[in-house]
BABAGU-157018 format. One record per residue: residue number from 1; x, y, z of N, C-alpha, C, O, CB in turn. Coordinates in steps of 0.02 Angstrom, whole numbers. Glycine has a CB too. Layout:
+-----+--------+--------+--------+--------+--------+--------+--------+--------+--------+--------+--------+--------+--------+--------+--------+
:   k :     nx :     ny :     nz :    cax :    cay :    caz :     cx :     cy :     cz :     ox :     oy :     oz :    cbx :    cby :    cbz :
+-----+--------+--------+--------+--------+--------+--------+--------+--------+--------+--------+--------+--------+--------+--------+--------+
: NUM :      X :      Y :      Z :      X :      Y :      Z :      X :      Y :      Z :      X :      Y :      Z :      X :      Y :      Z :
...
+-----+--------+--------+--------+--------+--------+--------+--------+--------+--------+--------+--------+--------+--------+--------+--------+
This chain:
+-----+--------+--------+--------+--------+--------+--------+--------+--------+--------+--------+--------+--------+--------+--------+--------+
:   k :     nx :     ny :     nz :    cax :    cay :    caz :     cx :     cy :     cz :     ox :     oy :     oz :    cbx :    cby :    cbz :
+-----+--------+--------+--------+--------+--------+--------+--------+--------+--------+--------+--------+--------+--------+--------+--------+
:   1 :   4365 :   8713 :   3884 :   4410 :   8766 :   3862 :   4476 :   8764 :   3901 :   4530 :   8762 :   3872 :   4376 :   8835 :   3870 :
:   2 :   4471 :   8763 :   3967 :   4532 :   8762 :   4007 :   4569 :   8695 :   4001 :   4630 :   8692 :   4004 :   4515 :   8775 :   4081 :
:   3 :   4530 :   8641 :   3992 :   4562 :   8576 :   3984 :   4604 :   8573 :   3920 :   4659 :   8544 :   3920 :   4510 :   8520 :   3983 :
:   4 :   4580 :   8603 :   3867 :   4618 :   8605 :   3804 :   4681 :   8647 :   3814 :   4734 :   8630 :   3788 :   4576 :   8633 :   3747 :
:   5 :   4675 :   8702 :   3850 :   4733 :   8745 :   3864 :   4785 :   8708 :   3906 :   4845 :   8715 :   3896 :   4711 :   8809 :   3899 :
:   6 :   4761 :   8669 :   3954 :   4807 :   8629 :   3996 :   4845 :   8579 :   3953 :   4905 :   8569 :   3963 :   4769 :   8593 :   4052 :
:   7 :   4811 :   8547 :   3906 :   4844 :   8498 :   3863 :   4895 :   8531 :   3818 :   4949 :   8503 :   3806 :   4792 :   8460 :   3821 :
:   8 :   4880 :   8590 :   3792 :   4928 :   8626 :   3750 :   4990 :   8646 :   3790 :   5046 :   8637 :   3767 :   4895 :   8688 :   3718 :
:   9 :   4978 :   8674 :   3849 :   5035 :   8696 :   3891 :   5077 :   8636 :   3912 :   5138 :   8640 :   3912 :   5009 :   8733 :   3954 :
:  10 :   5045 :   8580 :   3929 :   5084 :   8521 :   3949 :   5125 :   8493 :   3891 :   5181 :   8470 :   3901 :   5037 :   8467 :   3977 :
:  11 :   5097 :   8494 :   3830 :   5135 :   8471 :   3772 :   5195 :   8517 :   3760 :   5249 :   8493 :   3742 :   5090 :   8469 :   3709 :
:  12 :   5186 :   8582 :   3769 :   5241 :   8629 :   3760 :   5295 :   8618 :   3813 :   5355 :   8624 :   3799 :   5216 :   8701 :   3762 :
:  13 :   5275 :   8603 :   3875 :   5324 :   8589 :   3928 :   5364 :   8527 :   3911 :   5425 :   8525 :   3921 :   5288 :   8580 :   3996 :
:  14 :   5331 :   8476 :   3885 :   5366 :   8414 :   3867 :   5417 :   8428 :   3812 :   5474 :   8406 :   3816 :   5317 :   8360 :   3844 :
:  15 :   5397 :   8465 :   3761 :   5443 :   8480 :   3706 :   5502 :   8521 :   3731 :   5560 :   8507 :   3713 :   5406 :   8518 :   3650 :
:  16 :   5489 :   8573 :   3771 :   5544 :   8614 :   3797 :   5590 :   8574 :   3843 :   5651 :   8586 :   3844 :   5516 :   8674 :   3834 :
:  17 :   5562 :   8528 :   3881 :   5604 :   8487 :   3925 :   5650 :   8442 :   3883 :   5708 :   8431 :   3902 :   5561 :   8444 :   3971 :
:  18 :   5625 :   8416 :   3829 :   5666 :   8374 :   3786 :   5720 :   8414 :   3749 :   5772 :   8387 :   3731 :   5622 :   8337 :   3736 :
:  19 :   5707 :   8478 :   3737 :   5755 :   8520 :   3702 :   5813 :   8542 :   3747 :   5866 :   8561 :   3722 :   5721 :   8581 :   3675 :
:  20 :   5803 :   8539 :   3812 :   5856 :   8561 :   3857 :   5915 :   8514 :   3855 :   5907 :   8453 :   3851 :   5830 :   8567 :   3929 :
:  21 :   5974 :   8543 :   3858 :   6034 :   8501 :   3857 :   6044 :   8471 :   3926 :   6028 :   8501 :   3977 :   6096 :   8543 :   3836 :
:  22 :   6072 :   8411 :   3927 :   6085 :   8377 :   3990 :   6142 :   8410 :   4027 :   6191 :   8433 :   3996 :   6101 :   8304 :   3978 :
:  23 :   6137 :   8413 :   4092 :   6189 :   8444 :   4132 :   6229 :   8392 :   4170 :   6267 :   8408 :   4216 :   6159 :   8494 :   4181 :
:  24 :   6221 :   8328 :   4151 :   6258 :   8275 :   4185 :   6296 :   8234 :   4134 :   6299 :   8251 :   4075 :   6210 :   8230 :   4226 :
:  25 :   6325 :   8180 :   4157 :   6364 :   8137 :   4113 :   6321 :   8088 :   4073 :   6348 :   8046 :   4037 :   6414 :   8098 :   4153 :
:  26 :   6257 :   8093 :   4079 :   6213 :   8048 :   4043 :   6181 :   7999 :   4090 :   6186 :   8004 :   4151 :   6251 :   8012 :   3989 :
:  27 :   6147 :   7951 :   4061 :   6109 :   7903 :   4102 :   6156 :   7856 :   4140 :   6138 :   7833 :   4194 :   6062 :   7862 :   4057 :
:  28 :   6214 :   7842 :   4113 :   6260 :   7798 :   4149 :   6285 :   7832 :   4213 :   6297 :   7799 :   4264 :   6319 :   7778 :   4105 :
:  29 :   6294 :   7897 :   4210 :   6316 :   7933 :   4269 :   6262 :   7935 :   4323 :   6278 :   7940 :   4383 :   6335 :   8003 :   4251 :
:  30 :   6200 :   7932 :   4302 :   6145 :   7932 :   4351 :   6144 :   7868 :   4391 :   6127 :   7868 :   4450 :   6078 :   7943 :   4316 :
:  31 :   6160 :   7812 :   4359 :   6157 :   7747 :   4393 :   6222 :   7733 :   4432 :   6220 :   7704 :   4486 :   6144 :   7692 :   4344 :
:  32 :   6278 :   7752 :   4403 :   6342 :   7735 :   4436 :   6364 :   7789 :   4485 :   6402 :   7776 :   4531 :   6396 :   7724 :   4384 :
:  33 :   6341 :   7851 :   4474 :   6361 :   7905 :   4518 :   6432 :   7927 :   4506 :   6463 :   7958 :   4550 :   6354 :   7885 :   4589 :
:  34 :   6459 :   7913 :   4447 :   6529 :   7929 :   4434 :   6540 :   8004 :   4429 :   6593 :   8029 :   4450 :   6551 :   7896 :   4370 :
:  35 :   6492 :   8041 :   4403 :   6502 :   8113 :   4394 :   6490 :   8153 :   4457 :   6513 :   8210 :   4462 :   6457 :   8138 :   4341 :
:  36 :   6456 :   8125 :   4504 :   6441 :   8162 :   4565 :   6382 :   8209 :   4552 :   6380 :   8243 :   4501 :   6502 :   8202 :   4589 :
:  37 :   6337 :   8210 :   4597 :   6277 :   8251 :   4590 :   6287 :   8316 :   4628 :   6287 :   8317 :   4689 :   6214 :   8213 :   4615 :
:  38 :   6295 :   8369 :   4591 :   6304 :   8434 :   4621 :   6246 :   8478 :   4601 :   6249 :   8512 :   4550 :   6372 :   8466 :   4600 :
:  39 :   6193 :   8478 :   4641 :   6133 :   8515 :   4624 :   6142 :   8590 :   4631 :   6106 :   8629 :   4599 :   6076 :   8493 :   4668 :
:  40 :   6189 :   8611 :   4671 :   6198 :   8682 :   4684 :   6260 :   8710 :   4651 :   6291 :   8757 :   4675 :   6201 :   8694 :   4759 :
:  41 :   6278 :   8681 :   4595 :   6337 :   8705 :   4558 :   6321 :   8774 :   4529 :   6264 :   8788 :   4511 :   6356 :   8655 :   4501 :
:  42 :   6371 :   8815 :   4525 :   6363 :   8883 :   4499 :   6376 :   8882 :   4424 :   6430 :   8902 :   4401 :   6411 :   8933 :   4535 :
:  43 :   6327 :   8859 :   4386 :   6334 :   8857 :   4313 :   6286 :   8908 :   4283 :   6228 :   8914 :   4304 :   6319 :   8786 :   4285 :
:  44 :   6311 :   8945 :   4235 :   6271 :   8996 :   4202 :   6245 :   8970 :   4136 :   6283 :   8942 :   4096 :   6313 :   9061 :   4192 :
:  45 :   6181 :   8980 :   4125 :   6152 :   8963 :   4060 :   6157 :   9025 :   4016 :   6149 :   9081 :   4040 :   6078 :   8939 :   4067 :
:  46 :   6170 :   9013 :   3952 :   6178 :   9070 :   3907 :   6141 :   9056 :   3843 :   6132 :   8999 :   3823 :   6251 :   9084 :   3894 :
:  47 :   6120 :   9109 :   3810 :   6090 :   9104 :   3744 :   6025 :   9066 :   3744 :   5980 :   9078 :   3784 :   6138 :   9072 :   3697 :
:  48 :   6021 :   9019 :   3698 :   5959 :   8982 :   3689 :   5943 :   8937 :   3749 :   5885 :   8925 :   3764 :   5963 :   8939 :   3625 :
:  49 :   5994 :   8913 :   3783 :   5982 :   8872 :   3843 :   5945 :   8911 :   3896 :   5900 :   8885 :   3929 :   6049 :   8845 :   3871 :
:  50 :   5963 :   8974 :   3905 :   5930 :   9016 :   3954 :   5858 :   9030 :   3934 :   5813 :   9030 :   3976 :   5968 :   9081 :   3964 :
:  51 :   5847 :   9043 :   3869 :   5779 :   9057 :   3845 :   5734 :   8995 :   3855 :   5678 :   9002 :   3879 :   5780 :   9077 :   3770 :
:  52 :   5759 :   8936 :   3837 :   5721 :   8875 :   3845 :   5707 :   8861 :   3918 :   5651 :   8840 :   3936 :   5758 :   8816 :   3813 :
:  53 :   5756 :   8872 :   3961 :   5747 :   8861 :   4033 :   5695 :   8908 :   4062 :   5653 :   8888 :   4101 :   5814 :   8870 :   4069 :
:  54 :   5698 :   8972 :   4042 :   5649 :   9021 :   4067 :   5579 :   9006 :   4041 :   5530 :   9012 :   4079 :   5670 :   9092 :   4047 :
:  55 :   5573 :   8986 :   3978 :   5507 :   8968 :   3950 :   5478 :   8908 :   3986 :   5418 :   8905 :   3999 :   5513 :   8954 :   3876 :
:  56 :   5520 :   8859 :   4002 :   5497 :   8800 :   4038 :   5471 :   8820 :   4108 :   5420 :   8795 :   4130 :   5553 :   8748 :   4044 :
:  57 :   5507 :   8864 :   4141 :   5486 :   8888 :   4207 :   5419 :   8925 :   4203 :   5374 :   8913 :   4243 :   5540 :   8933 :   4237 :
:  58 :   5413 :   8969 :   4154 :   5351 :   9008 :   4146 :   5293 :   8962 :   4130 :   5239 :   8970 :   4159 :   5360 :   9061 :   4092 :
:  59 :   5303 :   8915 :   4084 :   5249 :   8869 :   4066 :   5230 :   8824 :   4125 :   5172 :   8805 :   4132 :   5269 :   8828 :   4006 :
:  60 :   5279 :   8807 :   4166 :   5264 :   8767 :   4226 :   5220 :   8805 :   4274 :   5174 :   8777 :   4304 :   5328 :   8746 :   4261 :
:  61 :   5233 :   8869 :   4282 :   5191 :   8911 :   4326 :   5122 :   8919 :   4296 :   5072 :   8915 :   4332 :   5224 :   8980 :   4336 :
:  62 :   5118 :   8929 :   4230 :   5053 :   8935 :   4197 :   5013 :   8871 :   4204 :   4953 :   8872 :   4217 :   5062 :   8952 :   4122 :
:  63 :   5047 :   8814 :   4197 :   5014 :   8749 :   4204 :   4985 :   8742 :   4275 :   4928 :   8720 :   4283 :   5063 :   8692 :   4189 :
:  64 :   5024 :   8759 :   4325 :   5003 :   8754 :   4394 :   4941 :   8798 :   4406 :   4893 :   8776 :   4438 :   5059 :   8775 :   4442 :
:  65 :   4942 :   8859 :   4381 :   4886 :   8905 :   4390 :   4824 :   8878 :   4355 :   4769 :   8882 :   4382 :   4903 :   8975 :   4364 :
:  66 :   4832 :   8852 :   4294 :   4775 :   8825 :   4258 :   4743 :   8765 :   4294 :   4682 :   8759 :   4297 :   4796 :   8804 :   4187 :
:  67 :   4785 :   8722 :   4322 :   4758 :   8664 :   4358 :   4720 :   8687 :   4420 :   4667 :   8660 :   4435 :   4815 :   8616 :   4377 :
:  68 :   4746 :   8736 :   4455 :   4711 :   8763 :   4513 :   4644 :   8795 :   4492 :   4593 :   8785 :   4525 :   4755 :   8815 :   4550 :
:  69 :   4644 :   8832 :   4436 :   4583 :   8863 :   4412 :   4530 :   8811 :   4393 :   4471 :   8819 :   4409 :   4597 :   8907 :   4351 :
:  70 :   4551 :   8758 :   4361 :   4504 :   8705 :   4342 :   4474 :   8674 :   4405 :   4414 :   8659 :   4407 :   4538 :   8651 :   4299 :
:  71 :   4515 :   8663 :   4454 :   4491 :   8633 :   4516 :   4443 :   8679 :   4554 :   4394 :   8655 :   4582 :   4550 :   8615 :   4561 :
:  72 :   4457 :   8743 :   4554 :   4414 :   8791 :   4590 :   4348 :   8799 :   4553 :   4295 :   8804 :   4585 :   4450 :   8859 :   4598 :
:  73 :   4349 :   8800 :   4487 :   4287 :   8810 :   4448 :   4241 :   8750 :   4455 :   4180 :   8759 :   4458 :   4304 :   8822 :   4374 :
:  74 :   4268 :   8690 :   4456 :   4225 :   8630 :   4459 :   4196 :   8619 :   4527 :   4158 :   8571 :   4537 :   4262 :   8569 :   4439 :
+-----+--------+--------+--------+--------+--------+--------+--------+--------+--------+--------+--------+--------+--------+--------+--------+
């Protein structure tokens, strides 16, 4: 039961991660470093981006809790 729930939550996390818009210059910027990596930039997410980001965070926490529960039960 919990294993099926873990698979559903993980599939939803993958889909939500793919739906998120990129915050960098793309894959070329990752290899060349042309855009500069600013992890602590003050950028505000709005609208659907914020909803998707929050859902991804919540599902990540749910996934973590489910994995811990499966480990404790077994």
